[in-house]
C-alpha positions as CSV (number, residue, x, y, z in Angstrom):
1,X,149.0,114.5,98.2
2,X,148.0,119.1,98.4
3,X,148.1,119.5,101.7
4,X,145.2,122.5,102.0
5,X,145.8,125.5,104.3
6,X,142.2,125.5,106.6
7,X,141.6,129.2,107.2
8,X,139.4,131.8,109.8
9,X,137.0,132.7,107.6
10,X,136.4,135.9,107.4
11,X,133.6,136.2,110.0
12,X,134.9,135.6,113.0
13,X,137.7,137.3,111.9
14,X,135.7,140.3,111.9
15,X,134.5,139.1,115.4
16,X,137.1,138.5,117.4
17,X,138.8,141.7,116.2
18,X,135.6,143.2,117.3
19,X,136.4,141.6,120.9
20,X,140.2,142.6,121.5
21,X,138.4,146.5,121.1
22,X,136.4,145.6,123.0
23,X,137.5,144.5,125.6
24,X,140.6,147.5,125.8
25,X,137.7,149.5,126.2
26,X,136.6,148.4,128.7
27,X,140.0,148.2,131.1
28,X,139.3,151.7,130.0
29,X,136.9,151.7,133.1
30,X,139.1,150.3,135.4
31,X,141.1,153.5,136.1
32,X,138.5,155.7,137.4
33,X,137.6,155.7,141.2
34,X,136.7,158.3,143.4
35,X,137.4,157.9,146.9
36,X,135.4,156.5,149.4
37,X,133.9,160.0,150.9
38,X,132.9,161.3,147.2
39,X,129.9,160.1,148.4
40,X,129.1,163.4,151.3
41,X,129.8,165.9,148.7
42,X,129.8,164.0,144.8
43,X,130.4,166.9,142.5
44,X,133.2,168.1,144.0
45,X,134.9,164.5,144.5
46,X,134.2,164.5,140.1
47,X,135.7,167.8,139.5
48,X,139.2,166.6,141.8
49,X,139.0,163.7,139.7
50,X,138.9,165.2,136.1
51,X,142.3,164.5,134.6
52,X,141.3,160.9,135.3
53,X,137.6,161.1,133.2
54,X,139.8,162.7,130.2
55,X,142.3,161.2,129.9
56,X,139.7,158.3,129.6
57,X,137.7,160.4,127.0
58,X,140.4,160.5,124.9
59,X,141.5,157.2,125.4
60,X,137.9,155.7,124.3
61,X,137.6,158.1,121.5
62,X,141.1,157.3,120.5
63,X,140.2,153.1,120.1
64,X,136.4,154.0,118.6
65,X,138.6,155.7,115.5
66,X,140.6,153.2,115.3
67,X,138.2,150.6,115.8
68,X,136.3,152.2,113.0
69,X,139.2,153.1,110.8
70,X,140.0,148.9,110.8
71,X,135.8,148.5,110.1
72,X,136.9,150.2,107.3
73,X,139.6,148.2,106.0
74,X,138.3,144.2,106.6
75,X,134.5,145.5,105.1
76,X,136.8,145.3,101.8
77,X,137.9,142.4,102.5
78,X,135.7,139.3,100.1
79,X,136.3,136.1,101.3
80,X,138.1,133.6,99.5
81,X,136.2,131.6,96.2
82,X,138.3,128.4,95.7
83,X,139.3,128.3,92.1
84,X,139.3,124.4,90.3
85,X,143.2,124.4,88.7
86,X,143.5,121.4,85.9
């Protein structure tokens, strides 16, 4: 009696990793904020917060590049086909 491992199908692994990257990118937005009085001078409020926006864009691009590299690597994976050994 042989115990067979049940492995995660390739499509599910890709969906899981894509979801993790999506959550990471979404969490970046939580750091962006404007002061309550920004309604009066919105352009000035955006200029005052430029370091936060620069950090957001840099982080977004970094995660995007890593995601694209990860997609390139996983696209080379082939689903395992069961072989019959006698």
